[in-house]
ROLUMLUM-687075 format. One line per field, with one value per residue: residue in one letter; x, y, z of N, C-alpha, C, O in turn. Coordinates in Angstrom, 2 decimals, m for minus. Layout:
! residues N
rest = (A,...)
n_x = (X,...)
n_y = (Y,...)
n_z = (Z,...)
ca_x = (X,...)
ca_y = (Y,...)
ca_z = (Z,...)
c_x = (X,...)
c_y = (Y,...)
c_z = (Z,...)
o_x = (X,...)
o_y = (Y,...)
o_z = (Z,...)
This chain:
! residues 88
rest = (X,X,X,X,X,X,X,X,X,X,X,X,X,X,X,X,X,X,X,X,X,X,X,X,X,X,X,X,X,X,X,X,X,X,X,X,X,X,X,X,X,X,X,X,X,X,X,X,X,X,X,X,X,X,X,X,X,X,X,X,X,X,X,X,X,X,X,X,X,X,X,X,X,X,X,X,X,X,X,X,X,X,X,X,X,X,X,X)
n_x = (57.83,59.45,61.12,64.27,65.79,68.64,71.01,73.74,76.87,79.04,82.33,84.67,87.94,89.35,88.54,87.61,86.68,84.20,81.96,82.03,81.77,79.26,77.93,78.25,77.04,74.47,73.79,72.92,72.70,71.64,69.08,68.22,68.09,67.26,67.58,67.02,67.58,70.05,72.02,74.30,76.06,77.12,80.06,82.30,84.36,84.16,84.21,82.47,80.27,78.64,75.41,73.59,70.71,69.38,67.08,66.09,65.07,64.34,64.38,66.24,69.30,72.66,72.56,73.12,75.78,76.64,75.76,77.43,80.04,79.72,79.36,81.97,83.61,83.55,85.44,87.41,86.20,86.84,85.86,82.87,80.05,77.77,74.59,71.92,69.93,66.98,63.92,61.37)
n_y = (1.30,2.38,4.50,5.66,8.71,10.07,12.52,13.72,15.48,15.15,15.28,15.94,14.58,16.18,18.96,18.45,15.81,15.80,15.62,13.08,11.62,12.17,11.08,8.35,8.14,8.35,6.13,4.69,2.48,m0.10,m2.48,m2.03,0.59,3.93,6.47,9.87,12.48,14.16,16.82,19.54,21.75,24.98,26.05,27.55,29.97,28.79,26.13,23.23,20.89,17.58,17.21,14.41,12.60,9.93,7.19,4.59,1.33,1.52,m0.93,m2.75,m3.76,m2.11,m0.81,1.90,2.07,0.42,2.07,4.38,3.24,2.39,4.89,6.19,4.33,4.99,6.01,8.96,10.27,12.26,12.62,12.33,13.91,13.77,15.31,15.44,12.90,11.24,9.80,9.02)
n_z = (256.93,254.13,251.70,251.02,250.40,249.24,248.89,247.11,246.94,244.25,243.60,241.18,240.01,238.20,236.31,233.62,233.84,234.56,232.73,231.87,234.24,234.85,232.91,233.49,235.87,235.26,233.84,236.12,239.00,239.11,240.25,243.75,243.34,242.33,240.21,241.12,240.56,238.68,238.37,237.48,239.51,239.98,242.14,242.55,240.88,238.12,238.72,239.18,240.59,240.68,241.56,242.97,243.31,244.69,245.21,247.25,248.82,252.34,254.01,253.40,254.72,254.63,252.19,251.68,252.27,250.20,247.93,248.23,247.97,245.34,243.85,244.67,243.35,240.46,237.80,238.03,239.97,242.92,245.39,247.43,249.07,251.33,251.27,252.23,253.77,253.91,254.90,252.70)
ca_x = (58.84,59.47,62.14,65.17,66.42,69.84,71.44,75.12,77.65,79.95,83.48,85.49,89.33,89.71,87.34,87.33,86.21,82.75,80.83,82.29,81.16,77.89,77.39,78.41,76.08,73.18,73.48,72.38,73.40,70.85,68.06,66.98,68.52,66.50,68.29,66.00,68.09,71.47,72.42,75.63,76.04,78.50,80.56,83.28,85.39,83.96,84.13,81.32,79.99,77.28,74.41,73.15,69.62,69.19,65.94,66.27,64.25,65.05,64.33,67.46,70.67,73.78,72.45,73.63,77.06,76.90,75.78,78.49,81.29,79.61,79.83,83.29,84.35,83.63,86.57,87.44,85.45,87.62,85.21,81.56,79.68,76.21,74.09,70.80,69.47,65.85,62.87,60.02)
ca_y = (1.08,3.18,4.69,6.83,9.63,10.37,13.47,13.75,16.21,14.36,16.13,15.31,15.00,17.12,19.73,17.70,14.68,16.01,15.12,11.42,11.12,12.39,9.93,7.03,8.15,8.57,4.79,4.08,1.41,m1.20,m2.52,m1.46,2.15,4.88,7.92,10.91,13.46,14.51,17.86,20.14,22.93,25.75,26.09,28.79,30.31,27.97,24.91,22.52,19.46,16.95,16.79,13.17,12.18,8.53,6.63,3.18,1.20,1.43,m2.33,m3.74,m3.21,m1.97,m0.20,3.22,1.84,m0.05,3.13,5.32,2.69,2.51,6.11,6.34,3.63,5.52,6.66,10.52,10.79,12.31,12.56,12.59,14.63,13.49,16.69,14.96,11.47,11.32,9.07,9.70)
ca_z = (256.06,252.94,250.68,251.32,249.32,249.56,247.94,247.24,245.85,243.63,243.32,240.16,240.33,237.26,235.85,232.50,234.03,235.07,231.74,231.77,235.51,234.82,232.08,234.23,236.97,234.38,233.69,237.36,239.90,239.10,241.32,243.78,243.30,241.25,240.09,241.38,239.69,238.35,237.99,237.67,240.43,240.12,243.33,242.50,239.70,237.09,239.12,239.27,241.21,240.28,242.51,242.66,244.21,244.60,245.87,247.51,250.06,253.73,254.54,253.12,255.31,253.87,250.58,251.74,251.85,248.74,246.97,248.27,247.48,243.77,243.31,244.73,242.43,239.14,237.50,238.05,241.19,243.84,246.68,247.62,250.15,251.59,251.64,253.01,253.59,254.69,254.51,251.88)
c_x = (58.55,60.77,62.89,65.68,67.63,70.39,72.90,75.73,78.96,81.14,84.47,86.86,89.80,88.39,86.71,86.64,84.58,81.66,80.86,81.81,79.75,77.12,77.32,77.36,74.67,72.73,72.95,73.21,72.71,69.89,68.74,67.15,67.77,67.24,67.00,66.33,69.62,71.57,73.82,75.27,77.27,78.83,81.44,84.18,85.30,84.03,82.76,81.37,78.72,76.68,73.62,72.04,69.50,67.95,66.30,65.47,65.00,65.10,65.37,68.83,71.90,73.71,73.19,75.18,77.58,76.74,76.82,79.61,80.94,79.89,81.23,84.26,84.31,84.76,86.48,86.78,86.63,87.03,83.77,81.32,78.20,75.69,72.79,70.60,68.17,64.81,61.80,58.97)
c_y = (1.97,3.36,5.77,7.64,10.33,11.34,13.71,14.78,15.20,15.25,15.50,15.61,15.92,17.84,18.98,16.51,14.48,15.38,13.58,10.94,11.20,11.40,8.57,6.91,7.98,7.02,4.03,2.90,0.10,m1.29,m2.55,0.14,2.74,6.16,8.92,12.16,13.60,15.93,18.77,21.56,23.64,26.00,27.31,28.71,29.14,26.56,24.32,21.11,18.83,16.62,15.71,12.85,10.62,7.91,5.31,2.79,1.01,0.07,m3.24,m2.93,m3.07,m1.14,1.20,2.99,1.24,1.06,3.83,4.64,2.61,3.74,6.46,5.63,4.20,6.39,8.40,10.95,11.04,12.23,12.89,13.29,14.37,14.90,16.43,13.65,11.41,10.22,9.77,8.78)
c_z = (254.62,252.21,251.31,250.26,249.87,248.47,248.31,246.36,245.41,242.95,242.36,240.58,239.38,236.70,234.48,232.72,234.31,234.19,231.81,233.10,235.41,233.99,232.81,235.37,236.37,234.21,235.04,237.87,239.85,240.15,242.67,243.84,242.06,241.35,240.25,240.37,239.59,237.67,238.30,238.59,240.42,241.52,243.34,241.36,238.71,237.45,239.40,239.92,240.57,241.65,242.07,243.69,243.86,245.68,246.04,248.93,251.29,254.55,254.28,253.85,254.38,252.43,250.71,251.48,250.60,247.91,247.10,247.78,245.83,243.21,243.34,243.70,240.90,238.92,237.40,239.14,242.31,245.23,246.58,249.21,250.22,251.82,252.50,252.60,254.47,254.02,253.72,251.78)
o_x = (57.41,61.50,62.37,65.99,67.58,70.28,73.29,75.28,79.70,80.93,85.08,87.13,90.79,87.31,85.50,85.96,83.92,80.69,79.83,81.41,79.05,75.99,76.37,76.89,73.79,71.56,72.60,74.20,73.18,69.78,69.83,66.30,67.68,67.45,66.02,65.53,70.34,71.21,74.35,74.32,78.33,77.85,81.23,84.69,86.34,83.91,81.92,82.32,77.87,77.21,72.98,72.36,69.54,67.98,66.83,65.25,66.10,65.76,65.45,69.25,72.10,74.70,73.86,75.77,78.66,77.61,77.38,80.33,81.88,80.58,81.78,85.32,85.18,85.04,85.60,86.78,87.34,87.71,83.41,82.08,77.45,76.34,72.58,70.92,68.29,64.88,61.39,57.92)
o_y = (2.13,2.38,6.64,7.10,11.08,11.05,13.87,15.01,14.63,15.87,14.51,16.57,16.56,17.26,18.93,16.10,13.45,14.78,12.91,9.78,10.30,10.97,7.80,5.83,7.48,6.66,2.86,2.44,m0.81,m0.36,m3.10,0.83,2.15,6.77,8.74,12.69,13.11,16.11,18.63,22.30,23.13,26.20,28.11,27.67,28.52,25.74,25.07,20.33,19.52,16.00,15.81,12.82,10.25,8.21,4.75,3.56,0.45,m0.03,m4.34,m1.81,m3.87,m0.90,1.56,3.62,1.48,1.14,4.05,5.35,2.77,3.81,6.96,6.08,3.75,7.34,8.99,12.17,10.08,11.79,13.67,13.25,14.69,15.65,17.18,13.19,11.51,9.85,10.90,9.11)
o_z = (254.19,252.11,251.99,249.19,250.84,247.28,249.47,245.23,246.21,241.91,242.76,241.30,239.75,236.68,234.29,231.78,234.31,234.64,231.80,233.11,235.90,234.24,232.68,235.76,237.06,234.39,234.98,237.29,240.53,240.95,242.73,244.41,240.99,242.39,239.52,239.60,240.46,236.50,239.40,238.33,240.77,242.23,244.25,240.93,238.48,236.54,239.90,239.81,240.01,242.57,241.02,244.88,242.69,246.87,245.08,249.87,251.34,255.58,254.82,253.56,253.46,251.73,249.74,250.60,250.06,247.04,246.02,247.09,245.05,242.19,242.35,243.29,240.15,239.66,236.77,239.30,242.59,246.17,245.70,250.17,249.30,252.54,253.46,251.50,255.69,252.85,254.00,251.22)
């Protein structure tokens, strides 16, 4: 038993929403989630996505779905894409 690190790309609905989304993500998701990193990543023509890394225990069922639902529920988030999910 250990922890899982999941890294997401968070796509905003509008370019102007990215800072607001980043501030919401920085607040975290409560226990047992821990934010590992939040950074902006340029993708093309001035467009950026937020790269979000979150660590959580693997022993509790349903946490991945709960995390993804919490990210999608943030105002201004158009879509999320999981980049990697691995045991650490």
